[in-house]
C-alpha positions, -999 to +999 in steps of 0.1 A: -428-399+018-457-419+004-443-416-031-408-427-020-423-457-003-443-467-034-412-465-055-391-486-031-417-513-029-419-516-067-381-519-074-374-547-050-354-575-069-368-610-070-337-626-054-340-603-023-378-605-017-373-630+012-347-607+028-370-577+025-399-596+039-378-605+070-369-568+075-406-558+075-419-553+110-456-554+102-473-581+122-501-586+096-477-601+071-464-628+096-482-661+100-501-667+132-482-686+159-499-717+173-508-716+210-487-746+221-459-752+246-435-764+219-437-731+199-428-709+229-390-717+232-384-713+195-395-676+194-363-661+209-342-679+182-364-666+154-362-630+168-324-633+170-322-645+135-344-616+123-322-590+141-290-605+125-306-605+090-318-569+095-283-556+105-268-574+075-293-559+051-289-524+066-251-526+063-253-536+026-277-508+019-255-483+036-226-493+014-246-491-018-261-457-011-226-442-003-237-416+022-273-412+012-299-409+039-318-441+042-353-445+057-353-464+090-361-501+084-364-496+046-338-501+018-330-469-002-344-467-037-318-473-064-310-445-089-331-445-120-313-448-154-314-419-178-341-425-205-326-431-239-355-416-259-358-378-260-388-359-273-375-332-297-408-313-295-405-307-258-391-273-248-368-271-218-388-247-197-390-246-159-421-257-141-453-242-156-467-213-136-505-213-128-526-193-153-529-156-145-563-145-132-580-122-156-583-094-131-545-095-123-537-097-160-558-066-169-545-046-140-509-053-149-515-047-186-531-014-179-501-002-159-477-013-187-498+004-214-493+037-194-455+030-196-458+024-233-474+058-237-444+073-218-420+054-241-439+068-271-435+103-259-398+097-253-394+083-289-410+115-303-389+138-281-356+121-289-364+114-325-356+078-321-361+052-348-373+018-334-380-014-353-395-044-336-398-077-355-424-104-345-416-138-359-425-173-348-447-203-355-483-198-366-508-193-337-479-185-313-495-152-302-477-126-323-508-107-334-523-106-300-492-091-285-489-065-312-526-054-305-519-050-268-489-029-275-506-006-300-539-004-282-532+028-264-506+043-287-509+069-314-510+054-350-490+084-361-460+074-340-464+036-338-472+018-370-478-019-378-463-033-410-480-066-421-470-070-457-491-093-480-476-117-505-452-099-530-465-088-563-448-097-596-430-063-596-419-067-560-405-102-568-382-086-594-368-061-568-340-064-544-354-086-517-351-061-488-365-032-510-401-037-501-393-037-464-370-007-465-398+017-475-416+008-442-387+016-420-393+044-394-382+080-396-371+100-366-397+098-338-414+067-350-417+030-340-426+003-365-438-032-355-433-058-382-459-086-380-436-109-399-407-094-417-379-101-442-374-134-423-402-149-445-375-160-468-358-180-441-391-195-430-422-200-452-404-193-485-377-218-477-400-246-466-427-241-492-402-237-521-412-201-529-376-191-534-346-209-550-317-224-532-294-196-543-318-169-531-321-186-498-283-189-494-279-152-504-304-142-478-284-160-450-253-141-462-268-107-466-293-105-438-267-101-410-250-073-430-283-057-437-292-056-400-258-043-390-263-015-415-296-006-399-281-005-365-252+016-377-277+041-392-292+046-357-321+022-358-329+003-326-336-032-339-354-057-316-362-092-327-387-115-310-393-152-318-425-166-304-423-203-296-453-226-290-455-263-282-470-288-306-500-295-284-508-258-278-506-250-315-530-278-323-554-266-296-554-231-310-559-243-346-589-263-335-603-233-318-600-213-350-617-240-370-648-241-347-651-203-340-666-183-370-650-151-359-616-166-360-618-184-394-598-156-411-568-164-389-565-199-404-550-198-438-538-226-461-502-217-452-511-223-415-524-258-423-493-265-444-470-253-416-488-277-392-481-306-416-444-296-420-436-290-383-401-306-385-391-288-417-400-254-401-380-264-370-349-271-392-354-238-410-357-219-377-325-235-364-306-225-396-320-190-394-308-186-358-274-199-366-268-172-392-288-142-379-285-143-341-258-117-342-244-095-314-258-063-329-293-077-332-298-109-312-330-130-311-352-129-280-373-161-276-407-158-261-425-188-245-460-184-262-479-213-246-495-189-220-508-159-240-513-136-211-479-142-196-462-139-230-478-105-237-468-091-203-433-105-207-427-090-241-440-056-231-418-056-200-388-066-221-395-039-247-398-012-220-364-023-206-347-023-240-350+015-243-339+039-216-367+064-215-379+091-191-413+102-180-423+133-201-459+135-188-470+171-193-484+193-166-521+190-159-541+205-187-567+231-180-595+234-206-602+269-219-637+284-214-662+277-242-668+305-267-700+324-263-726+316-290-729+353-299-763+350-316-756+317-334-788+297-341-786+259-348-805+245-378-834+223-370-826+187-361-851+174-387-828+186-415-802+161-404-802+123-410-795+102-379-787+065-379-815+043-364-812+039-327-815+001-325-798-002-291 
C-alpha cells in the first residue's frame, strides 16, 4: 500500500493540486485557526464546502476508473503508458528464482546422475543410438553441463565429440563428412560440444565460409537431420542462452583466474564484440533448422546450477528407459597364495610421498 500511495502522490496534475489538498484530511497540512469569536461561525461553512468538494472529486474518480477499486479518500492512480523503447537484449523470462544452495544442488545432482547411469544401461541393452547437440553463446554453460552428465558414465558408452578447426583436407570434404564419423553405433550416446552448426554461427559471422556455402547449409541441414532420425538416431538439440550482463561477468572471471585462461579464446572475444551479428545468425538458424523431427530446446543459462539440473531432467524425460539395475553382487573369495612369494619392495620405484 505504501508503494501505491507514493505513485498516487507523484502523478497528481498541477491543475488539480488545490482539489486534492482539500480532500486530504491530515490536520498538519491545514493552517492554524485563530482563537477569536469571529472565526467560530465560519467553520461550519468551510466544513460543508469541503464535504461538497470531496463528494465531487470522488464521483469524478469513480467515473474515470470504470469499476476499479479506489482507496478511501484518495484518487486512483492513472494507468501508465506502455514504454516505446524495448531492450532487445532482454529475455522474456519469468521472475528470477533465488540461487540454489550448494547442498541442495549437489544432492539433486547426485540423484540425477544415478538416473543417468540407469539410462546408460538402457541404451546399451536396447542398442539405442543417441546424439545430443550442445550449442549456444560462449560462456553459456555448455561445457559444465556436459561434464556433469558424463561425470558418472562410462566413456565406452558415452563419448564427447569436441572437434577442433578443420584441416585443409577436411575443408575439401563434404561439410557433414567430418561429423558423420563421430556418430554413435548401437548402444552408444555421443554428446557434441558444438557441432555442424558451426557453419550457421561462427563461420557465418566471422566469414570462414562463403555465402553459397552458408545458403547450402541452411538447405541441406534439415534434410541431413531428418535422414539421421529416419536411420534410428535419437537427435536432441540444446541451445544455451545467456544474457549480455552474465556473459560479460563470466568473461571477466576467466580473464582474472589463471586456471580459466584456456577457456577464453580469440573467437570468444570476437563473439563478444559481434553480439548483434551472432543474434541475427542464431535467428536465421532457428528459422531454417527448428524442424518437427528435431526441434531446438532453449536453455536459460544465466543460473549455471539450475541450467544443469534442467537439462539433465529434460534429457532423462526424452528417452523412455527402465531400471536395469542388476542384483546385488557378491565378491568371490580370494585365491590362496599357494606358496607365492612377493619380491622385495626395495626392487620397486615408488613416487615421492609429498602429501
